[in-house]
C-alpha atoms as an extended CHARMM CRD file, in Angstrom:
* protein
*
       286  EXT
         1         1  MET       CA            116.4350000000       84.6370000000       67.8890000000  PROA      1               0.0000000000
         2         2  LYS       CA            113.5900000000       84.0640000000       70.3290000000  PROA      2               0.0000000000
         3         3  ASN       CA            112.6930000000       86.6440000000       72.9760000000  PROA      3               0.0000000000
         4         4  LEU       CA            111.4580000000       85.8710000000       76.4920000000  PROA      4               0.0000000000
         5         5  PRO       CA            108.4490000000       88.1030000000       77.2980000000  PROA      5               0.0000000000
         6         6  ILE       CA            108.8360000000       89.9330000000       80.6060000000  PROA      6               0.0000000000
         7         7  GLU       CA            105.1780000000       89.3770000000       81.5700000000  PROA      7               0.0000000000
         8         8  MET       CA            105.5500000000       85.6050000000       81.1980000000  PROA      8               0.0000000000
         9         9  LEU       CA            108.7400000000       85.5500000000       83.2260000000  PROA      9               0.0000000000
        10        10  ARG       CA            107.1520000000       87.6310000000       86.0040000000  PROA      10              0.0000000000
        11        11  SER       CA            104.2020000000       85.2460000000       86.1590000000  PROA      11              0.0000000000
        12        12  PHE       CA            106.5470000000       82.2600000000       86.1900000000  PROA      12              0.0000000000
        13        13  VAL       CA            108.6380000000       83.6390000000       89.0800000000  PROA      13              0.0000000000
        14        14  THR       CA            105.5370000000       84.7060000000       91.0160000000  PROA      14              0.0000000000
        15        15  ILE       CA            104.0090000000       81.2210000000       90.7070000000  PROA      15              0.0000000000
        16        16  HSD       CA            107.1710000000       79.7420000000       92.1740000000  PROA      16              0.0000000000
        17        17  GLU       CA            107.2620000000       82.2360000000       95.0380000000  PROA      17              0.0000000000
        18        18  VAL       CA            103.6230000000       81.9640000000       96.1390000000  PROA      18              0.0000000000
        19        19  GLY       CA            103.1750000000       78.2840000000       95.3020000000  PROA      19              0.0000000000
        20        20  SER       CA            100.0220000000       78.3550000000       93.1870000000  PROA      20              0.0000000000
        21        21  PHE       CA             98.5360000000       79.7070000000       89.9680000000  PROA      21              0.0000000000
        22        22  THR       CA             95.5510000000       81.1970000000       91.8030000000  PROA      22              0.0000000000
        23        23  ALA       CA             97.6170000000       83.1550000000       94.3560000000  PROA      23              0.0000000000
        24        24  ALA       CA             99.9700000000       84.3530000000       91.6020000000  PROA      24              0.0000000000
        25        25  ALA       CA             97.0440000000       85.5630000000       89.5210000000  PROA      25              0.0000000000
        26        26  GLU       CA             95.6860000000       87.5670000000       92.4670000000  PROA      26              0.0000000000
        27        27  LEU       CA             99.0400000000       89.2370000000       93.0870000000  PROA      27              0.0000000000
        28        28  LEU       CA             99.5050000000       90.0360000000       89.4040000000  PROA      28              0.0000000000
        29        29  GLY       CA             95.9690000000       91.3030000000       88.9010000000  PROA      29              0.0000000000
        30        30  ARG       CA             95.1510000000       88.6600000000       86.2860000000  PROA      30              0.0000000000
        31        31  THR       CA             92.8020000000       85.7130000000       86.0280000000  PROA      31              0.0000000000
        32        32  GLN       CA             94.0400000000       82.2200000000       86.8340000000  PROA      32              0.0000000000
        33        33  PRO       CA             93.3960000000       80.9620000000       83.2570000000  PROA      33              0.0000000000
        34        34  ALA       CA             95.3880000000       83.9080000000       81.8490000000  PROA      34              0.0000000000
        35        35  VAL       CA             98.3960000000       83.0930000000       84.0410000000  PROA      35              0.0000000000
        36        36  SER       CA             98.1090000000       79.4060000000       83.1780000000  PROA      36              0.0000000000
        37        37  GLN       CA             98.0750000000       80.2780000000       79.4830000000  PROA      37              0.0000000000
        38        38  GLN       CA            101.1990000000       82.4130000000       79.9180000000  PROA      38              0.0000000000
        39        39  ILE       CA            103.0920000000       79.4520000000       81.3590000000  PROA      39              0.0000000000
        40        40  LYS       CA            101.9500000000       77.1720000000       78.5400000000  PROA      40              0.0000000000
        41        41  LYS       CA            103.1690000000       79.7150000000       75.9760000000  PROA      41              0.0000000000
        42        42  LEU       CA            106.4870000000       80.0010000000       77.8130000000  PROA      42              0.0000000000
        43        43  GLU       CA            106.8770000000       76.2190000000       77.7200000000  PROA      43              0.0000000000
        44        44  LEU       CA            106.1160000000       76.1880000000       74.0070000000  PROA      44              0.0000000000
        45        45  LEU       CA            108.6320000000       78.9640000000       73.4360000000  PROA      45              0.0000000000
        46        46  LEU       CA            111.3580000000       77.0150000000       75.2470000000  PROA      46              0.0000000000
        47        47  ASP       CA            110.1610000000       73.6390000000       73.9380000000  PROA      47              0.0000000000
        48        48  ARG       CA            110.2210000000       71.9040000000       77.3120000000  PROA      48              0.0000000000
        49        49  PRO       CA            108.0120000000       71.5830000000       80.4200000000  PROA      49              0.0000000000
        50        50  LEU       CA            108.7710000000       73.9840000000       83.2630000000  PROA      50              0.0000000000
        51        51  LEU       CA            106.3910000000       72.5520000000       85.8540000000  PROA      51              0.0000000000
        52        52  ASP       CA            105.9640000000       68.9270000000       86.9160000000  PROA      52              0.0000000000
        53        53  ARG       CA            102.2350000000       68.4420000000       86.4520000000  PROA      53              0.0000000000
        54        54  ASN       CA            102.3930000000       64.8810000000       87.8110000000  PROA      54              0.0000000000
        55        55  SER       CA            103.4860000000       66.1180000000       91.2220000000  PROA      55              0.0000000000
        56        56  PRO       CA            100.7360000000       66.5640000000       93.8590000000  PROA      56              0.0000000000
        57        57  LYS       CA            102.3890000000       69.8590000000       94.8590000000  PROA      57              0.0000000000
        58        58  LEU       CA            103.5520000000       72.6370000000       92.5470000000  PROA      58              0.0000000000
        59        59  LYS       CA            107.0810000000       71.6310000000       91.5690000000  PROA      59              0.0000000000
        60        60  MET       CA            109.5980000000       72.8900000000       89.0280000000  PROA      60              0.0000000000
        61        61  THR       CA            111.2120000000       70.5890000000       86.4960000000  PROA      61              0.0000000000
        62        62  ALA       CA            114.9910000000       70.7600000000       86.0450000000  PROA      62              0.0000000000
        63        63  ALA       CA            114.3880000000       73.1420000000       83.1370000000  PROA      63              0.0000000000
        64        64  GLY       CA            112.1070000000       75.2420000000       85.3320000000  PROA      64              0.0000000000
        65        65  GLU       CA            114.7500000000       75.5380000000       88.0380000000  PROA      65              0.0000000000
        66        66  SER       CA            117.2880000000       76.6580000000       85.4330000000  PROA      66              0.0000000000
        67        67  LEU       CA            114.9220000000       79.2360000000       83.9790000000  PROA      67              0.0000000000
        68        68  LEU       CA            114.0900000000       80.5810000000       87.4410000000  PROA      68              0.0000000000
        69        69  SER       CA            117.6330000000       81.8690000000       87.9360000000  PROA      69              0.0000000000
        70        70  TYR       CA            117.6860000000       83.5470000000       84.5190000000  PROA      70              0.0000000000
        71        71  ALA       CA            114.1780000000       84.9600000000       84.9920000000  PROA      71              0.0000000000
        72        72  ARG       CA            115.0720000000       86.6600000000       88.2710000000  PROA      72              0.0000000000
        73        73  GLN       CA            118.1380000000       88.2790000000       86.7190000000  PROA      73              0.0000000000
        74        74  ILE       CA            116.1680000000       89.4570000000       83.6670000000  PROA      74              0.0000000000
        75        75  LEU       CA            113.3700000000       90.9080000000       85.8110000000  PROA      75              0.0000000000
        76        76  SER       CA            115.8510000000       92.6580000000       88.0920000000  PROA      76              0.0000000000
        77        77  ILE       CA            117.6550000000       94.3080000000       85.1670000000  PROA      77              0.0000000000
        78        78  ASN       CA            114.3360000000       95.1860000000       83.5150000000  PROA      78              0.0000000000
        79        79  ASP       CA            113.0450000000       96.8740000000       86.6670000000  PROA      79              0.0000000000
        80        80  GLU       CA            116.3270000000       98.7330000000       87.1210000000  PROA      80              0.0000000000
        81        81  ALA       CA            116.1260000000      100.0570000000       83.5580000000  PROA      81              0.0000000000
        82        82  ILE       CA            112.4980000000      101.1300000000       83.9840000000  PROA      82              0.0000000000
        83        83  GLY       CA            113.4290000000      102.9360000000       87.1870000000  PROA      83              0.0000000000
        84        84  HSD       CA            116.3480000000      104.6670000000       85.5020000000  PROA      84              0.0000000000
        85        85  PHE       CA            114.2500000000      106.0500000000       82.6540000000  PROA      85              0.0000000000
        86        86  SER       CA            111.0730000000      106.7300000000       84.5770000000  PROA      86              0.0000000000
        87        87  ASN       CA            112.0800000000      110.3800000000       85.1720000000  PROA      87              0.0000000000
        88        88  ARG       CA            111.4140000000      109.8710000000       88.8640000000  PROA      88              0.0000000000
        89        89  LEU       CA            114.4240000000      111.8510000000       90.0080000000  PROA      89              0.0000000000
        90        90  VAL       CA            114.6280000000      111.2220000000       93.7260000000  PROA      90              0.0000000000
        91        91  SER       CA            116.9830000000      112.2980000000       96.4670000000  PROA      91              0.0000000000
        92        92  GLY       CA            117.1810000000      112.3810000000      100.2280000000  PROA      92              0.0000000000
        93        93  ARG       CA            117.8230000000      109.8610000000      102.9850000000  PROA      93              0.0000000000
        94        94  ILE       CA            116.2000000000      106.4850000000      103.6310000000  PROA      94              0.0000000000
        95        95  ARG       CA            116.5470000000      104.6430000000      106.9400000000  PROA      95              0.0000000000
        96        96  PHE       CA            116.0210000000      100.9710000000      106.0760000000  PROA      96              0.0000000000
        97        97  GLY       CA            115.5990000000       98.2190000000      108.6830000000  PROA      97              0.0000000000
        98        98  ILE       CA            116.1580000000       94.6300000000      107.5530000000  PROA      98              0.0000000000
        99        99  PRO       CA            116.9240000000       91.1920000000      109.0650000000  PROA      99              0.0000000000
       100       100  SER       CA            120.6270000000       90.3790000000      108.6750000000  PROA      100             0.0000000000
       101       101  GLU       CA            120.1730000000       87.2940000000      106.4980000000  PROA      101             0.0000000000
       102       102  PHE       CA            118.1630000000       89.2960000000      103.9830000000  PROA      102             0.0000000000
       103       103  ALA       CA            120.6560000000       92.1580000000      104.1250000000  PROA      103             0.0000000000
       104       104  ILE       CA            123.4660000000       89.8180000000      103.1090000000  PROA      104             0.0000000000
       105       105  THR       CA            121.5250000000       88.2400000000      100.2270000000  PROA      105             0.0000000000
       106       106  LEU       CA            119.2400000000       91.1240000000       99.2260000000  PROA      106             0.0000000000
       107       107  LEU       CA            121.4550000000       94.2050000000       99.4370000000  PROA      107             0.0000000000
       108       108  PRO       CA            124.0740000000       93.1590000000       96.8640000000  PROA      108             0.0000000000
       109       109  LYS       CA            121.4520000000       92.1070000000       94.3010000000  PROA      109             0.0000000000
       110       110  ILE       CA            118.6900000000       94.6790000000       94.6980000000  PROA      110             0.0000000000
       111       111  VAL       CA            119.6980000000       97.6470000000       96.8060000000  PROA      111             0.0000000000
       112       112  SER       CA            122.9620000000       98.1000000000       94.9160000000  PROA      112             0.0000000000
       113       113  ARG       CA            120.9320000000       98.4130000000       91.6950000000  PROA      113             0.0000000000
       114       114  PHE       CA            118.7530000000      101.0120000000       93.3900000000  PROA      114             0.0000000000
       115       115  ALA       CA            121.8420000000      102.9630000000       94.4700000000  PROA      115             0.0000000000
       116       116  LYS       CA            123.2070000000      102.9860000000       90.9210000000  PROA      116             0.0000000000
       117       117  ALA       CA            119.8700000000      104.1190000000       89.4700000000  PROA      117             0.0000000000
       118       118  HSD       CA            119.3790000000      106.7970000000       92.1720000000  PROA      118             0.0000000000
       119       119  PRO       CA            122.8290000000      107.9850000000       93.3060000000  PROA      119             0.0000000000
       120       120  ASP       CA            121.4220000000      111.0540000000       95.0880000000  PROA      120             0.0000000000
       121       121  VAL       CA            119.6830000000      108.9160000000       97.7160000000  PROA      121             0.0000000000
       122       122  ALA       CA            121.6170000000      108.2060000000      100.9350000000  PROA      122             0.0000000000
       123       123  LEU       CA            120.7000000000      104.7650000000      102.2690000000  PROA      123             0.0000000000
       124       124  GLU       CA            121.2020000000      103.9510000000      105.9640000000  PROA      124             0.0000000000
       125       125  VAL       CA            120.7490000000      100.2350000000      106.6760000000  PROA      125             0.0000000000
       126       126  THR       CA            120.2130000000       98.7130000000      110.1260000000  PROA      126             0.0000000000
       127       127  CYS       CA            120.1900000000       94.9350000000      110.6160000000  PROA      127             0.0000000000
       128       128  ASP       CA            118.2470000000       93.4170000000      113.5070000000  PROA      128             0.0000000000
       129       129  LEU       CA            115.6170000000       90.8370000000      114.4040000000  PROA      129             0.0000000000
       130       130  SER       CA            112.1920000000       91.6020000000      112.9390000000  PROA      130             0.0000000000
       131       131  ARG       CA            110.7300000000       91.7880000000      116.4470000000  PROA      131             0.0000000000
       132       132  ASN       CA            113.1130000000       94.6140000000      117.3200000000  PROA      132             0.0000000000
       133       133  LEU       CA            112.6620000000       96.4670000000      114.0320000000  PROA      133             0.0000000000
       134       134  LEU       CA            108.8730000000       96.4830000000      114.4640000000  PROA      134             0.0000000000
       135       135  SER       CA            108.8340000000       97.3420000000      118.1710000000  PROA      135             0.0000000000
       136       136  VAL       CA            106.8620000000      100.4460000000      119.0800000000  PROA      136             0.0000000000
       137       137  GLU       CA            109.9460000000      101.9880000000      120.6930000000  PROA      137             0.0000000000
       138       138  ARG       CA            112.1200000000      101.6600000000      117.5740000000  PROA      138             0.0000000000
       139       139  ARG       CA            109.7630000000      101.5560000000      114.5990000000  PROA      139             0.0000000000
       140       140  ASP       CA            109.8570000000      105.3320000000      114.1010000000  PROA      140             0.0000000000
       141       141  GLN       CA            113.6400000000      105.1400000000      113.6270000000  PROA      141             0.0000000000
       142       142  TYR       CA            113.0700000000      103.7170000000      110.1290000000  PROA      142             0.0000000000
       143       143  ASP       CA            111.4010000000      104.8340000000      106.9250000000  PROA      143             0.0000000000
       144       144  LEU       CA            111.0970000000      101.3150000000      105.4970000000  PROA      144             0.0000000000
       145       145  ILE       CA            111.2000000000       97.9290000000      107.2470000000  PROA      145             0.0000000000
       146       146  LEU       CA            111.5240000000       94.4760000000      105.7250000000  PROA      146             0.0000000000
       147       147  ALA       CA            110.2240000000       92.0790000000      108.3680000000  PROA      147             0.0000000000
       148       148  LEU       CA            109.5180000000       88.3970000000      108.8770000000  PROA      148             0.0000000000
       149       149  HSD       CA            106.3250000000       87.0350000000      110.4530000000  PROA      149             0.0000000000
       150       150  ASP       CA            105.7710000000       83.6670000000      112.0700000000  PROA      150             0.0000000000
       151       151  LYS       CA            102.4920000000       83.1650000000      110.2230000000  PROA      151             0.0000000000
       152       152  VAL       CA            101.5490000000       83.8340000000      106.6180000000  PROA      152             0.0000000000
       153       153  PRO       CA             98.4770000000       86.1250000000      106.8200000000  PROA      153             0.0000000000
       154       154  ALA       CA             95.1760000000       85.0940000000      105.2850000000  PROA      154             0.0000000000
       155       155  LYS       CA             94.6060000000       86.4590000000      101.7840000000  PROA      155             0.0000000000
       156       156  GLN       CA             92.1480000000       89.1190000000      102.9380000000  PROA      156             0.0000000000
       157       157  GLN       CA             94.7220000000       90.4010000000      105.4670000000  PROA      157             0.0000000000
       158       158  GLN       CA             97.7490000000       90.4050000000      103.1860000000  PROA      158             0.0000000000
       159       159  MET       CA             97.2580000000       93.9160000000      101.8110000000  PROA      159             0.0000000000
       160       160  GLN       CA             96.7800000000       95.5410000000      105.2050000000  PROA      160             0.0000000000
       161       161  ASN       CA             99.8200000000       93.6560000000      106.5690000000  PROA      161             0.0000000000
       162       162  ASP       CA            102.0520000000       94.9580000000      103.7300000000  PROA      162             0.0000000000
       163       163  PHE       CA            102.5720000000       91.3140000000      102.7520000000  PROA      163             0.0000000000
       164       164  VAL       CA            105.0630000000       90.6410000000       99.9330000000  PROA      164             0.0000000000
       165       165  LYS       CA            105.5170000000       86.8620000000       99.7900000000  PROA      165             0.0000000000
       166       166  ALA       CA            105.7620000000       83.6220000000      101.7230000000  PROA      166             0.0000000000
       167       167  ASP       CA            109.1060000000       81.8590000000      102.0370000000  PROA      167             0.0000000000
       168       168  GLU       CA            109.7490000000       78.2480000000      103.0100000000  PROA      168             0.0000000000
       169       169  LEU       CA            111.9600000000       77.5380000000      106.0140000000  PROA      169             0.0000000000
       170       170  VAL       CA            114.6180000000       74.8710000000      105.4500000000  PROA      170             0.0000000000
       171       171  TRP       CA            117.2930000000       73.0300000000      107.4230000000  PROA      171             0.0000000000
       172       172  VAL       CA            120.8170000000       73.9910000000      106.3750000000  PROA      172             0.0000000000
       173       173  SER       CA            124.3140000000       72.6230000000      106.9560000000  PROA      173             0.0000000000
       174       174  SER       CA            127.7170000000       72.6380000000      105.3170000000  PROA      174             0.0000000000
       175       175  ALA       CA            128.2730000000       70.3900000000      102.3090000000  PROA      175             0.0000000000
       176       176  GLY       CA            128.9100000000       66.8010000000      103.3620000000  PROA      176             0.0000000000
       177       177  SER       CA            127.9870000000       67.4740000000      107.0020000000  PROA      177             0.0000000000
       178       178  ARG       CA            126.4180000000       64.6240000000      108.9770000000  PROA      178             0.0000000000
       179       179  ALA       CA            125.4780000000       66.8090000000      111.9380000000  PROA      179             0.0000000000
       180       180  HSD       CA            121.7700000000       66.2170000000      111.3230000000  PROA      180             0.0000000000
       181       181  LEU       CA            122.3130000000       62.4760000000      111.9030000000  PROA      181             0.0000000000
       182       182  GLN       CA            123.5040000000       62.9570000000      115.4870000000  PROA      182             0.0000000000
       183       183  GLU       CA            121.1520000000       61.6250000000      118.1430000000  PROA      183             0.0000000000
       184       184  THR       CA            121.0010000000       65.0650000000      119.7620000000  PROA      184             0.0000000000
       185       185  LEU       CA            120.7520000000       67.6290000000      116.9670000000  PROA      185             0.0000000000
       186       186  PRO       CA            123.3310000000       70.4530000000      117.3250000000  PROA      186             0.0000000000
       187       187  LEU       CA            121.7370000000       73.8000000000      116.4620000000  PROA      187             0.0000000000
       188       188  VAL       CA            123.3980000000       77.0450000000      115.4470000000  PROA      188             0.0000000000
       189       189  ALA       CA            120.8940000000       79.8780000000      115.8870000000  PROA      189             0.0000000000
       190       190  ALA       CA            120.2730000000       83.5520000000      116.4650000000  PROA      190             0.0000000000
       191       191  PRO       CA            119.3310000000       84.7210000000      119.9870000000  PROA      191             0.0000000000
       192       192  GLY       CA            115.9020000000       84.2230000000      121.5570000000  PROA      192             0.0000000000
       193       193  GLY       CA            113.1830000000       86.0950000000      119.6820000000  PROA      193             0.0000000000
       194       194  CYS       CA            114.3830000000       84.8480000000      116.2950000000  PROA      194             0.0000000000
       195       195  ILE       CA            111.5050000000       83.3320000000      114.2970000000  PROA      195             0.0000000000
       196       196  TYR       CA            113.7820000000       80.6600000000      112.7920000000  PROA      196             0.0000000000
       197       197  ARG       CA            114.9900000000       79.5690000000      116.2330000000  PROA      197             0.0000000000
       198       198  GLN       CA            111.4650000000       79.4650000000      117.6460000000  PROA      198             0.0000000000
       199       199  ARG       CA            110.1510000000       77.4450000000      114.7000000000  PROA      199             0.0000000000
       200       200  ALA       CA            113.0550000000       74.9680000000      114.8500000000  PROA      200             0.0000000000
       201       201  LEU       CA            112.6110000000       74.3150000000      118.5740000000  PROA      201             0.0000000000
       202       202  TYR       CA            108.8300000000       74.0260000000      118.2510000000  PROA      202             0.0000000000
       203       203  LYS       CA            108.9380000000       71.5780000000      115.3350000000  PROA      203             0.0000000000
       204       204  LEU       CA            111.6780000000       69.4780000000      116.9350000000  PROA      204             0.0000000000
       205       205  GLY       CA            109.6330000000       69.3370000000      120.1290000000  PROA      205             0.0000000000
       206       206  GLN       CA            106.5860000000       68.1850000000      118.1920000000  PROA      206             0.0000000000
       207       207  ALA       CA            108.6840000000       65.4940000000      116.5270000000  PROA      207             0.0000000000
       208       208  LYS       CA            110.2160000000       64.5200000000      119.8900000000  PROA      208             0.0000000000
       209       209  ARG       CA            113.7060000000       65.0160000000      118.4310000000  PROA      209             0.0000000000
       210       210  SER       CA            116.2670000000       66.0060000000      121.0460000000  PROA      210             0.0000000000
       211       211  CYS       CA            118.4610000000       69.0230000000      120.3070000000  PROA      211             0.0000000000
       212       212  ARG       CA            120.8330000000       71.5020000000      121.9170000000  PROA      212             0.0000000000
       213       213  ILE       CA            121.8920000000       75.0250000000      121.0160000000  PROA      213             0.0000000000
       214       214  VAL       CA            125.6530000000       74.8140000000      120.4630000000  PROA      214             0.0000000000
       215       215  TYR       CA            126.2640000000       78.3090000000      119.0980000000  PROA      215             0.0000000000
       216       216  THR       CA            124.2670000000       81.5450000000      119.3180000000  PROA      216             0.0000000000
       217       217  ILE       CA            125.0530000000       84.5310000000      117.0960000000  PROA      217             0.0000000000
       218       218  PRO       CA            122.7520000000       87.2730000000      115.7430000000  PROA      218             0.0000000000
       219       219  ASP       CA            123.8670000000       87.6150000000      112.1140000000  PROA      219             0.0000000000
       220       220  LEU       CA            124.0250000000       85.3270000000      109.0760000000  PROA      220             0.0000000000
       221       221  THR       CA            127.7600000000       85.8650000000      108.5420000000  PROA      221             0.0000000000
       222       222  GLY       CA            128.5280000000       84.4170000000      111.9720000000  PROA      222             0.0000000000
       223       223  ILE       CA            126.0130000000       81.6100000000      111.5790000000  PROA      223             0.0000000000
       224       224  GLN       CA            127.4750000000       80.7320000000      108.1870000000  PROA      224             0.0000000000
       225       225  ALA       CA            130.9930000000       80.6310000000      109.6310000000  PROA      225             0.0000000000
       226       226  ALA       CA            129.8640000000       78.2880000000      112.4110000000  PROA      226             0.0000000000
       227       227  ILE       CA            128.0710000000       76.0120000000      109.9470000000  PROA      227             0.0000000000
       228       228  ASP       CA            131.1100000000       75.9990000000      107.6370000000  PROA      228             0.0000000000
       229       229  GLU       CA            133.1530000000       74.7360000000      110.6030000000  PROA      229             0.0000000000
       230       230  GLY       CA            130.7340000000       71.8350000000      111.0160000000  PROA      230             0.0000000000
       231       231  LEU       CA            129.4150000000       72.9680000000      114.4140000000  PROA      231             0.0000000000
       232       232  GLY       CA            125.8220000000       72.0350000000      113.6180000000  PROA      232             0.0000000000
       233       233  VAL       CA            122.7560000000       72.8350000000      111.5270000000  PROA      233             0.0000000000
       234       234  THR       CA            120.5910000000       75.9270000000      111.2950000000  PROA      234             0.0000000000
       235       235  VAL       CA            117.2910000000       77.1180000000      109.8420000000  PROA      235             0.0000000000
       236       236  LEU       CA            116.9900000000       79.7560000000      107.1160000000  PROA      236             0.0000000000
       237       237  ALA       CA            114.4210000000       81.0220000000      104.6420000000  PROA      237             0.0000000000
       238       238  ARG       CA            115.0300000000       79.1830000000      101.3790000000  PROA      238             0.0000000000
       239       239  SER       CA            115.6440000000       82.4070000000       99.4230000000  PROA      239             0.0000000000
       240       240  THR       CA            118.4670000000       83.4500000000      101.7850000000  PROA      240             0.0000000000
       241       241  VAL       CA            120.5390000000       80.2380000000      101.8250000000  PROA      241             0.0000000000
       242       242  PRO       CA            124.1210000000       81.1510000000      100.7920000000  PROA      242             0.0000000000
       243       243  ASP       CA            125.6480000000       79.1830000000       97.9130000000  PROA      243             0.0000000000
       244       244  SER       CA            128.2960000000       77.7470000000      100.2270000000  PROA      244             0.0000000000
       245       245  LEU       CA            125.6880000000       75.9850000000      102.4030000000  PROA      245             0.0000000000
       246       246  THR       CA            123.4780000000       73.0030000000      101.6350000000  PROA      246             0.0000000000
       247       247  ILE       CA            119.7580000000       72.4780000000      102.2160000000  PROA      247             0.0000000000
       248       248  ILE       CA            119.1850000000       69.2390000000      104.1400000000  PROA      248             0.0000000000
       249       249  GLU       CA            116.5330000000       66.9100000000      102.7410000000  PROA      249             0.0000000000
       250       250  SER       CA            116.0940000000       64.2610000000      105.4360000000  PROA      250             0.0000000000
       251       251  ALA       CA            113.2030000000       62.3590000000      106.9730000000  PROA      251             0.0000000000
       252       252  ARG       CA            115.0180000000       62.6820000000      110.3070000000  PROA      252             0.0000000000
       253       253  LEU       CA            114.1670000000       66.3930000000      110.4080000000  PROA      253             0.0000000000
       254       254  PRO       CA            110.6230000000       67.7920000000      110.6680000000  PROA      254             0.0000000000
       255       255  VAL       CA            109.0910000000       69.9690000000      107.9550000000  PROA      255             0.0000000000
       256       256  LEU       CA            109.3370000000       73.5900000000      109.1000000000  PROA      256             0.0000000000
       257       257  GLY       CA            106.5910000000       75.2780000000      107.0750000000  PROA      257             0.0000000000
       258       258  SER       CA            106.6830000000       78.8550000000      105.8100000000  PROA      258             0.0000000000
       259       259  ILE       CA            107.0080000000       82.3910000000      107.1200000000  PROA      259             0.0000000000
       260       260  GLY       CA            105.5470000000       85.6430000000      105.8310000000  PROA      260             0.0000000000
       261       261  ILE       CA            107.6400000000       88.5520000000      104.5500000000  PROA      261             0.0000000000
       262       262  SER       CA            106.2900000000       92.1060000000      104.6800000000  PROA      262             0.0000000000
       263       263  LEU       CA            107.6110000000       95.4890000000      103.6150000000  PROA      263             0.0000000000
       264       264  LYS       CA            106.2890000000       98.2270000000      105.8670000000  PROA      264             0.0000000000
       265       265  GLN       CA            106.5620000000      101.8510000000      104.8190000000  PROA      265             0.0000000000
       266       266  VAL       CA            106.8300000000      103.7460000000      108.1030000000  PROA      266             0.0000000000
       267       267  ASP       CA            107.7430000000      107.1150000000      106.5830000000  PROA      267             0.0000000000
       268       268  GLN       CA            104.7660000000      109.4810000000      106.6280000000  PROA      268             0.0000000000
       269       269  THR       CA            106.4070000000      112.4340000000      104.8500000000  PROA      269             0.0000000000
       270       270  LYS       CA            105.5950000000      111.0790000000      101.3740000000  PROA      270             0.0000000000
       271       271  ASN       CA            109.2990000000      110.7710000000      100.5690000000  PROA      271             0.0000000000
       272       272  SER       CA            109.2080000000      109.5320000000       96.9660000000  PROA      272             0.0000000000
       273       273  ALA       CA            112.5940000000      107.8240000000       97.3950000000  PROA      273             0.0000000000
       274       274  VAL       CA            111.0870000000      105.4440000000       99.9650000000  PROA      274             0.0000000000
       275       275  GLN       CA            108.3830000000      104.3150000000       97.5400000000  PROA      275             0.0000000000
       276       276  VAL       CA            110.9100000000      103.8370000000       94.7300000000  PROA      276             0.0000000000
       277       277  LEU       CA            113.1090000000      101.6550000000       96.9690000000  PROA      277             0.0000000000
       278       278  ALA       CA            110.0400000000       99.6990000000       98.0850000000  PROA      278             0.0000000000
       279       279  ASP       CA            109.1740000000       99.0080000000       94.4480000000  PROA      279             0.0000000000
       280       280  PHE       CA            112.7390000000       97.8040000000       93.7630000000  PROA      280             0.0000000000
       281       281  ILE       CA            112.6450000000       95.4260000000       96.7330000000  PROA      281             0.0000000000
       282       282  LYS       CA            109.2170000000       93.9940000000       95.9490000000  PROA      282             0.0000000000
       283       283  ALA       CA            110.2330000000       93.3290000000       92.3590000000  PROA      283             0.0000000000
       284       284  GLY       CA            113.4400000000       91.6630000000       93.4990000000  PROA      284             0.0000000000
       285       285  LEU       CA            111.7390000000       89.4810000000       96.1010000000  PROA      285             0.0000000000
       286       286  LEU       CA            109.0950000000       88.2510000000       93.6700000000  PROA      286             0.0000000000
């Protein structure tokens, strides 16, 4: 029976998340040739190509997309096991601020694993727009904040900005919906101040595509319900798109670009539980 090396899988997932071998190598603390060699060995191990090398942009093959799902699960379980046996017995309270769409997709997969590995830690989660979580008036209410940023910081600024990864913004609708074909695009969005809303309106304006906000609600659950009812389309980070919704690939809609995701440790008391949770989240996001 063959075994999938954890280091190769981590490199593979990181390449997908950051979009290049060079950026992945920098994040992983390796050289670009070393990361490239890891992927070649992984392809040999699985006896099929994982990346489409004929594509002008970094693109997964069908086999690569399949492996990506398995790789994320394997890495998540690996990191949970390491945390469990690391003898880092932690306790206390963590106040965690997070955008709602990431809370819905991230908490069940990552934070629940953290809770099982560290049952003596009480986790208090607050969902809000990144702008509100990072505001000077409210920032001290949290020990750890996962936040979105309109621009992906330059490489030399990523460390000081607590940068974790970039995520592509995509248009989303319900399966079979034709809402994006309407002359005036119906948008379902969070209130003003939401990065997704701002980016959608800006890109549609650039493309001279008319639109109207048909439904405004601050959390992903409400947005998903509205989309499921066929009320319109919305914008989400690719990694947070629920399985029940569909990513729209259409020339009628402008390309939205990417956003930056950071994990800011506000707590200054050196609470070891905060650092352990931060490590869990970073591993899960990558």
